[in-house]
N, C-alpha and C positions, 0 to 999 in steps of 0.2 A: 589835376586831381588835388583836392584839398587834404591837408594833413590835420590831424586832431590829436592832441594829447589831453586826455580826460582823466581825472576831473580837474577843473580849473580852480580848485580850492584845496585847503588842508583842514582836517578836523582831528582833534585829539580825543581818543576814546579811552575812558578809564578801564582799569583792570576788570575783566569779565565781559567786556563788550567786544564784538567781532564784526568787521566790515564784511557784509554779504551783499554788496552792491550788484544790481543787475543793470547793465548798460543797454540802451536801445538806440539803434542807428536807423533812422527812418529813410526809406527809399521811395521810389516812385510807385504810383498806382498804375498797374499794367495788367490788362486782361482780367479786370475785375478783382484783383488782389492788391491790397495795400502792402507793399513789400517793406520788410524791416528785418534787421538782424538783432537778436538779443545775445548778449555776452554775459555769462555768469562766471564769476571768479571764485574758486575754492582755494583759499590760501593754505589749508592744512592737508596737503596731499603728499608731503615728504615721504618717500619710500613706497608710495603707491604704484602699482602696476597699471599701465595705461589701459589694458584690456579689462581689468577689474573696475577701474574708475569709470570707464564707458559703460560696462555692463550694468553696474548698479544704477546709473542714471537712465539708461535705455529702458530697463525693466520698470523703473518707477514711472517714467513717462507713458509707457504703453499700458500700464495698469490704470492710470488716470484717464486715458483716452480710449473709450470702448470702441470696438469696431475698426481697429486699425489693421492695415495690411503692410507688413514689412517688405520693402522692395530691395533694400541693400543694407547689409550689416557686416562691415569688415574693416580690418586694419588697412590704412592707406599711407602713402607718403606724399606730402604736398609738393608742389613744384619747387618750393624753396628748400626741400630736403627734410622738413619737419615731419616726424612720425605723428600720426593721428588715427582716430577711429571714426568712421563715418556710418551714420544710420539714416536711411531715407525711408519714410513710410507714408502711406496714403491714408487719409482720415476724412470721414464725412460727418462733420459736426451737426449740421442742420440743413434742412431744405435741399437735400441732394447736392449741396455745395461740396466739391471735392478739393481738399487741401493736401498738398504734398509738403510734408515737413522734412527738412534736412537738418540734422544735428551733426556737429563735428566736435570731437573731444581731443584735447591735447593736454600734456603735462610738460611744463617748462620750468626748470629750476625749482622743482618741488611744489609748484602751484598749478592747480588744474584749471582749465578753461573750457567752457562749453559754449559753442556758437550755435545758434538756432535760427532758421529762417523758414518762412511760409511761402509757398509758390503755387501757381497753377501748373497743369501738366506742361503747357507751352513755356512758361517762364522758368521752370526748373532748368531748362536747357539754355535759356537766354540770360535771365537775371542770376541764375546759378553761377555763371561765369564771373559776374561781378562780385558775388559772394566769395568766390575763390580768390579773386584779386585782393579783396578787402582783408580776408583772413591771412593771406600770404604777406600782406604789408604789416601785420600785427607784430609789434616788438614790445615786450614788457620793459619798463624803465625802472632803474633802481630808485627807491624812495628814500 
């Protein structure tokens, strides 16, 4: 399994600028779905409650995606002991294509992290395990 420390560069931002990078990890095409995991980093969550952090992002996502059915929305503990909040919902964007979206929210050392993946019904169970392993391997590094 390959390890990756991203980004492979340094950039200096002037006062008033903020890094809101979205990372995308491309996975295999399986069962008609191009799998990928998106990671959004929210650096200013010091003192935020995990439940509130997750709820604000879940509500915003569901408001943007009409016709969603929430299948799971609860606090969980990852296999590595990290507290997280998981939301899985079913969405039909076009042409009766059913997408299962899985979002996982964490706060580590005052920084919020949102992992998001798209799956088919089948790959939610198979590729979803790979997503778990990837997330459990996640370790922020001091900059």
